[in-house]
N, C-alpha and C positions, 0 to 999 in steps of 0.2 A: 468536116464541120466548119467553115467559116462562119456558118451562123452564129456559134457560141462567140465569137471573140466581136463581130457585131455586137451581140446583146449583153455580152460584159462592157463594153465600152457606154454601149444607151446606158445601162445602167449607173456606172460611172459619173453618167454627164448629168443622170436624174437624182442622182444623191446629191449632188452641188446645188441641182433647184428644190431640191425640198429645204433646204440648209432655206435657199435665199426668201422661200416662198412663207416659209415658217416667219421669218424675220419681216418680211411685205404684212402677212396679212393680222402680224401679230404686235407692230411695232408703227406701222401707217394706217391712215385712214380707208387705204384700199379695201376692201372688203370681197368675201371668195365672191358675189354674187357679179360683182366690178370684172373679178379677174379671171368667170366663168364665160360672159359673158363675149370678151375680149379678145378672150383664146379659141373660141368658137369663131370671131366674126374674123382675123387675121386667117383662120383656116381655107377661106377662102382665095385668099391668094397664090394656091397651089393653080389656082384654074392658070395660072402662068407656066404652067409645066405642059400645059396643052397642044403644043407642036411638036413634042415628045413621046405624045401617043395617048392622048384622048380622045374618046371616041361613044358612040351610043351605045345603051345596053339594052338587054330585056327591060321592060318593067318591072320582072318579078325582083332582079337583079341590082334597079335604082331603089327600088324599096327597101332588101335586104342593107344597101349601104346608104341610104339614110338613115334608116333606124340604127345601125351601128353609129352612125356621127351623133343623134340626138341622144343618147345612149353613152356616148362618152363625155358630153358634154353636161348631163346629171351626175354623173360619177365625180368629174371633178368638182363640181358644184358643191358636191358632199366631202367630198374628200377633202375640198380646204376648209369646212367648215370644220371639220374631225381635228387638223392640226391646228386648227387658229384657238381650237377649244382645250387642245391636249399636248400633251408632250410630245415631238415632234418623233424622235425614239424610242419611243413604246407605240405610237397607233401606226405607226407606218410599217412596222413587221409584220402585225398582226391582220392589217389591211392585206398585206402580199400575199401574208399566208392564208386568209380565207380566199384571194382572188385567183390563187393558183390553185385551191380546192374547187370552187368552184368552176374554174373552167377546164380541171381536167372532169369534173361532172360533165359539163357542159357539149365537149369538143367530143367526148362517150358516145354520146347521144345524136347531135348535129352534124359532126365531121367524123364518124368512124374511127378516129385517131386511137390506135391502139398500142402501147408501150410494151416491149420486150421488161422480162425481169430487171434487166441491171439500168434499163432506162428510169424504172419503177422505183427503185431503190434509192434511185438520182435522183429522184422528185421527190420520195421523200426526205432525203437527206437534205437538199436545202431548203425546204419548208421549215423540217422541224429544227434544224441549222439557226434559220432565222428567226424561228419564234423565240429559239431560247435567247439568244442574246439579248434582248430587251423583253424579258420575260416579267413582269411588273411585282412588287411583292405581295408577302400573302396580304397584308390588310387591304393593299391595293384591289385583288386580286375579287377578296370578296364584297367589296362596295360595289365594283365594277359587273361581277357577275349581275347582281341584282337593279342593275340599271339601267334602265329600257334604252334611257337615251345615249348610253355607251352603246350597247349592241347594235342601236339603228342607226348610229353614224360612223360603227367600225363594217356592221354584214352590208348596207346597203351599198355605199361606194362598192365594195366590193365585188357582190353580185353584179353591177352594173359596168364593172369595168371588167369582168370575165364574158358578160354577154356582148359587148363591142367588140374582143378581143376573138369573141368564137367567128361572130358575127362575119368581121374584119377578112378572117382565114377562109372564111366559106365564100365571100367574092375574090380572092387572090386565088382559089381554087381552079376560077373560070376565065377571068380576064388578067390581062397584064397587070405589072405593078403599079405602072405611073397611071393608069386606067381608072383601076381600084382606088389607091389612094384618092385621085380628085374627086371622085364622087363619095365617097364616105367623108371627104374633109367638106364638101358642097351641104351633106349632110348635116354636119355639126354648125355647120352656120343657119340652120333653119332650127338646129336645139337650140341656139344665142336667140331667135327671132322668137321662140316660144317662151323664153324668160319673159319676153317683154309683156307679153299678154297680163300680168300682173303688177298693177297699179305700183302698190310697193316696191317691185322689185326696180321698174322703171325709173322709179324716184329714186333708190339709190345708185341705181349708174348715174343717171342725166346728172343729177342734182350734186353727188357726192364727186364728181368729175370737176367740174367748179374749183373744188377747195384742192385738188393735188397740183403741186408745186412740182415745178421740172427737178429739183431735185429729189423727188422722192421716185418720178418717173425712174431714173436714170436703175435704180436697181430692180425692177419688175422689168423692165426691158432687156435688162443681159437676161435675166433667167427664162425669160420665153424663148428669147435667141437660142441658148442651151437647151433649152426645152424641144425646141423647133428640130433640132439638128439631132436632137436625143430620139423622136418620135421616128422622127424618118428610119434610124438606124433600126430601133424599134421593129417598125415597118419591115422592113428588110429582112429580118432575122426572124421575124412571122412568117412571111413569103417562103425562105426559105427551109426554115426547119418546121417543126413540132411545137403548136401555139401552146402547150401543155409546159413542157419543157424551157421554151423561153419565159416564160413566165412566173417556172419553178426557179430558176436562174437570178431571182430578184431579190433571192437568200445572197449572192455576192453584193447587192446595192447595199445591205445592210451592215456587212462588213466596213465598206468605202463610205457610210453613216456617221458610223463609230469614230473611225478618224479623225474625217470632218468635223462631228462633233465635238470630240475630246480637244482637237485643236482650238474651237471655237470658245470651250470651257478654260481652258487655258491661259488663252491671250485676249479674251475678249469673255469674261463672265456674266456680262452684266447684257449680252445681246443673247446666246444660249449656255444655259448653265447644266452639265450632265453629271447624274452622279460615279463619282470617283472612286470606289474603294475595292479590297480586295472581292470581295462577295459577289458586286456586280463585273467584275472583270473578269474574275474565273468564267461565269455565267456566258460573258460575251466571248471569250476565247474559246470555250467548251463550242458555241455556236458556230466560231469562223470554220472548227476543225471540222463538223459534221458539214457542212459547204466543200471545205477541199474535197474530204468524202466525197462528197455526192459530184467532183469533176471529175477524178477516177474513175469513179460508175459509167458516168456519161459516155466516156472517151474507149469503152471495153467495148 
């Protein structure tokens, strides 16, 4: 069950990354399109791993790898737009839960993954616990349910992430981890190039880049270094375990976000402010307990 530990470490690092990314896209001139573009471009550096296992693949697998990489770039684009508009503590769990749900459905049809009874209960505990932690107030639910923009920015990145993960697992079932990882990252480079088709995107990416000062770059660089390491670990977990359960473990990520966000709310309220009262803490603690129960089911 080493993949569980790998997945937990990955989600912990990702929680830190999300907090840092929220600060970057909300407090600096760096926009989601810029972030997404350079994440894809830097993915090309995985070619440096070529001596450790890169080789040609059948055309069908190359196409699948490229699609997985492209979908991932567009998923993070809309994800960053979502966390720029909404509170990171509320939008991430809902996207995570939706991603886990879509992954389960897609893996059933395309990977023929079948979960046993306890694994399915674990999946439900992870998703349900994660959603409980940051479930919005009744008034917010009413407003958001009827907001097409809200639904679009929540469900679209979730579906794109799930599709990318399932295709990634499909490649890993046929290729070595290093070879599959390199080809998929090359697909992310192609995804970044597709972003340049739009003139508005090119203008935002290249003209805004001139306004970015060195001190502003430090935070996203740290974030992306952590993100790269986290992403490698996530892909290792997907390679070793079941993709649906790896994604469902995002519930633990929500607990990490809760702790980090609470720290920022106390120490740096001007940067990130979280609602801290008995009602919200009760929901969040209850959610964490569901997540822990899911971990118990997972080990059965």
